[in-house]
Each structure stands twice: as structure tokens, then as C-alpha cells.
C-alpha positions in Angstrom: -8.7 -23.8 -74.1 -8.1 -25.5 -70.7 -7.0 -29.1 -70.5 -10.4 -30.0 -68.9 -12.4 -28.2 -71.6 -10.4 -30.1 -74.2 -11.1 -33.4 -72.5 -14.8 -32.6 -72.4 -14.8 -31.6 -76.1 -13.0 -34.8 -77.1 -15.3 -37.1 -75.1 -17.9 -38.8 -77.4 -20.1 -41.8 -77.5 -18.0 -44.4 -79.2 -19.7 -47.5 -80.6 -16.9 -49.0 -82.5 -15.0 -50.6 -79.6 -12.1 -53.0 -79.4 -9.9 -54.8 -76.9 -6.6 -53.0 -77.8 -6.1 -51.5 -74.3 -2.8 -51.0 -72.6 -4.1 -51.1 -69.0 -4.8 -54.4 -67.4 -8.1 -55.0 -65.6 -6.6 -54.2 -62.1 -5.3 -50.9 -63.4 -8.6 -50.1 -65.0 -10.4 -51.0 -61.7 -8.1 -48.7 -59.7 -8.7 -45.8 -62.2 -12.4 -46.2 -62.2 -12.6 -46.4 -58.4 -10.5 -43.3 -58.1 -12.7 -41.3 -60.5 -15.9 -42.3 -58.6 -14.4 -41.9 -55.1 -13.7 -38.2 -55.7 -17.2 -37.3 -57.1 -19.5 -35.2 -55.0 -22.9 -36.3 -53.7 -25.7 -34.7 -51.7 -25.1 -34.9 -48.0 -21.9 -36.7 -49.0 -24.1 -39.7 -49.3 -21.8 -41.7 -51.6 -24.8 -43.7 -52.7 -23.2 -44.7 -56.0 -22.0 -48.3 -56.3 -20.0 -49.6 -59.3 -19.0 -53.0 -60.7 -16.3 -53.4 -63.3 -16.8 -56.4 -65.6 -13.9 -57.5 -67.8 -13.0 -60.8 -69.5 -15.6 -63.5 -69.2 -17.8 -61.4 -66.9 -18.0 -58.7 -69.5 -19.0 -61.2 -72.2 -21.5 -62.9 -69.8 -23.2 -59.5 -69.3 -23.9 -58.9 -72.9 -25.0 -62.5 -73.6 -27.4 -62.2 -70.7 -28.6 -58.9 -72.2 -29.2 -60.6 -75.6 -31.1 -63.4 -73.9 -33.4 -60.9 -72.2 -33.8 -58.8 -75.3 -34.8 -61.9 -77.4 -37.7 -62.5 -75.0 -39.2 -59.1 -75.8 -38.1 -58.7 -79.4 -40.9 -57.9 -81.9 -39.5 -60.3 -84.6 -36.5 -62.4 -85.5 -35.4 -59.6 -87.9 -35.6 -57.0 -85.2 -33.6 -59.2 -82.8 -31.0 -59.8 -85.5 -30.4 -56.0 -85.8 -30.1 -55.7 -82.0 -27.8 -58.7 -81.7 -25.4 -57.3 -84.3 -25.4 -54.0 -82.4 -24.6 -55.6 -79.0 -22.0 -58.0 -80.4 -20.2 -55.5 -82.7 -20.2 -52.6 -80.3 -20.8 -53.2 -76.6 -19.5 -56.8 -76.3 -16.6 -56.0 -78.6 -15.1 -53.7 -75.9 -12.7 -54.7 -73.2 -15.1 -54.1 -70.3 -18.3 -52.6 -68.9 -18.9 -50.5 -65.8 -22.2 -51.1 -64.1 -23.6 -48.2 -62.1 -25.9 -48.7 -59.2 -27.7 -46.7 -56.5 -27.6 -48.1 -53.0 -31.2 -47.7 -52.0 -30.4 -48.3 -48.3 -28.4 -45.1 -48.3 -31.2 -43.2 -50.0 -33.8 -44.6 -47.6 -31.6 -43.8 -44.6 -31.3 -40.2 -45.7 -35.0 -39.9 -46.1 -35.4 -41.0 -42.4 -32.6 -38.8 -41.1 -33.7 -35.6 -43.0 -37.5 -35.9 -43.7 -37.6 -32.3 -44.7 -35.7 -33.2 -47.8 -37.2 -36.7 -48.3 -38.8 -35.9 -51.6 -35.5 -34.9 -53.1 -33.1 -37.7 -52.2 -34.1 -39.9 -55.2 -33.4 -37.0 -57.5 -30.1 -36.3 -55.7 -29.1 -39.9 -56.0 -29.6 -39.7 -59.8 -27.4 -36.6 -59.8 -24.7 -38.6 -58.0 -25.0 -41.3 -60.7 -24.7 -38.8 -63.4 -21.6 -37.1 -61.9 -19.9 -40.4 -61.3 -20.4 -41.8 -64.7 -19.4 -38.6 -66.4 -16.2 -38.6 -64.3 -15.4 -42.1 -65.4 -16.3 -41.3 -69.0 -14.0 -38.3 -69.0 -11.2 -40.3 -67.3 -11.5 -43.1 -69.9 -11.5 -40.6 -72.7 -8.4 -39.0 -71.3 -6.7 -42.4 -71.5 -7.6 -42.6 -75.2 -10.4 -45.1 -74.6 -13.9 -45.0 -76.0 -17.2 -45.6 -74.2 -20.9 -45.2 -74.4 -23.8 -45.2 -71.9 -26.5 -47.8 -72.2 -29.7 -48.4 -70.3 -30.9 -52.0 -70.5 -32.2 -51.7 -67.0 -34.7 -52.7 -65.7 -34.8 -55.5 -68.3 -31.6 -57.1 -67.1 -31.8 -56.2 -63.4 -32.7 -59.5 -62.0 -30.3 -61.4 -64.3 -27.4 -59.2 -63.4 -28.1 -59.4 -59.6 -28.3 -63.2 -59.8 -25.3 -63.7 -62.1 -22.9 -61.5 -60.0 -24.5 -62.1 -56.6 -25.1 -58.4 -55.9 -26.9 -56.9 -52.9 -30.7 -56.6 -53.4 -30.6 -53.0 -52.3 -28.5 -52.0 -55.3 -30.6 -50.6 -58.2 -29.0 -50.8 -61.6 -28.9 -47.3 -63.3 -26.7 -47.7 -66.4 -24.1 -49.7 -68.2 -20.9 -48.3 -69.8 -19.2 -50.5 -72.2 -15.7 -49.3 -73.1 -12.5 -50.2 -74.9 -10.1 -49.1 -77.6 -11.5 -46.7 -80.2 -11.7 -48.7 -83.5 -13.7 -46.1 -85.4 -14.5 -42.4 -85.0 -17.6 -41.0 -83.3 -20.3 -39.4 -85.2 -20.2 -35.6 -85.4 -21.9 -34.0 -82.4 -24.6 -31.5 -83.0 -25.6 -28.7 -80.6 -28.8 -26.9 -79.8 -28.7 -23.2 -80.2 -27.1 -21.5 -77.1 -29.9 -18.9 -77.0 -32.4 -21.7 -76.3 -30.4 -23.4 -73.6 -28.7 -20.7 -71.7 -29.6 -17.4 -69.9 -27.4 -14.8 -68.2 -28.6 -12.1 -65.8 -26.3 -9.5 -64.4 
């Protein structure tokens, strides 16, 4: 097995996170930037934007998320379950990567290449997926755990206001990460015959 295949195999969604991380926030920021910088995007659009939150900013994000979730929770009991999940998993990590699409880039490409205008939103999502996977594999290779969350669009306005982010950045996902304090669940796979075809 190649090193890359091994890294892919070992990457999992880790929900039992901690703060026992060797790298400081500046090192983590450099590592994450490097992983995203080298990812491909359609027309080399580089439409992905990322924000690393650590320390108080990380804690602030998850408290804001809980505040928004409480507003839409079906009951106090339901919220208590959600609150425990957020506090014991996502907020318990050392940081969170926020992934955004720069809509001004996407809109500009639609104007520059109208023949492909209907596809640029999809291609921007591809760029997000490639970028977050690159970061996830990089973190996994460092021995760190992560998961991917989607509390957008519920928290979009609160995040934009709290961190004074450009209005043309659309939040696409949140990746809490940290030390691995408990193993991932076993991964199951769909049958290869259902998922793959080969013609020769």
C-alpha cells in the first residue's frame, strides 16, 4: 500500500477530540494554508477561502452555534442532547477550520465564460471538497482527528458579524479538529459492484 493510500485509509471522522496538540496555532495555520494553496480548482479560480479559529475564537464559534441552535430546537430535551454533542466533541477540540466560497470569484467567472456559467457553482463546490479533503488528510497525517460539520446557513450571519468577514464569502462547512481522545467508529463500505464500473 502506498503512503497516500494508507493516509486515506486511516482518515476518519473523529468526534472525541481534545486539545493535546504539539503544533501551536501559527504552525497549524501555515500547514492548513499550504494544504489549500496546492489544491486544484476549475479555471484555477482559487475560489476557496478559509478561516482558522483557535483559542477563544474557536470557543466563540461553538457558543454562537449553540445560541443559534437553541432558537430552533424542538424542545429543551432535544437541545440538551445537541449541547452535549457540541461541547463534548466540536468545542472540545483545539480549533476549527471554516470553509467559504468567494462568490465574487464565481460570479466573475460566469461573466468571463458565459458558455460555462451554469457549471461554476458546481465547480466551486468541487474546489471546497478538494480543499477540505486535503486539509483533513494533512491533519490525519499529523495524528490529529477532525470531522466535517454543516451548521450553515444557520450560523452564517453570526459568523460573518463576529469575525468581520467579507459579505461575498459564503460559508460551506466547519471542520473542528484536535487530538484524538477516542477511536473512530468502524467504517462501512457499499458494495464495489454498485459503485464502480470499468470498461476496456
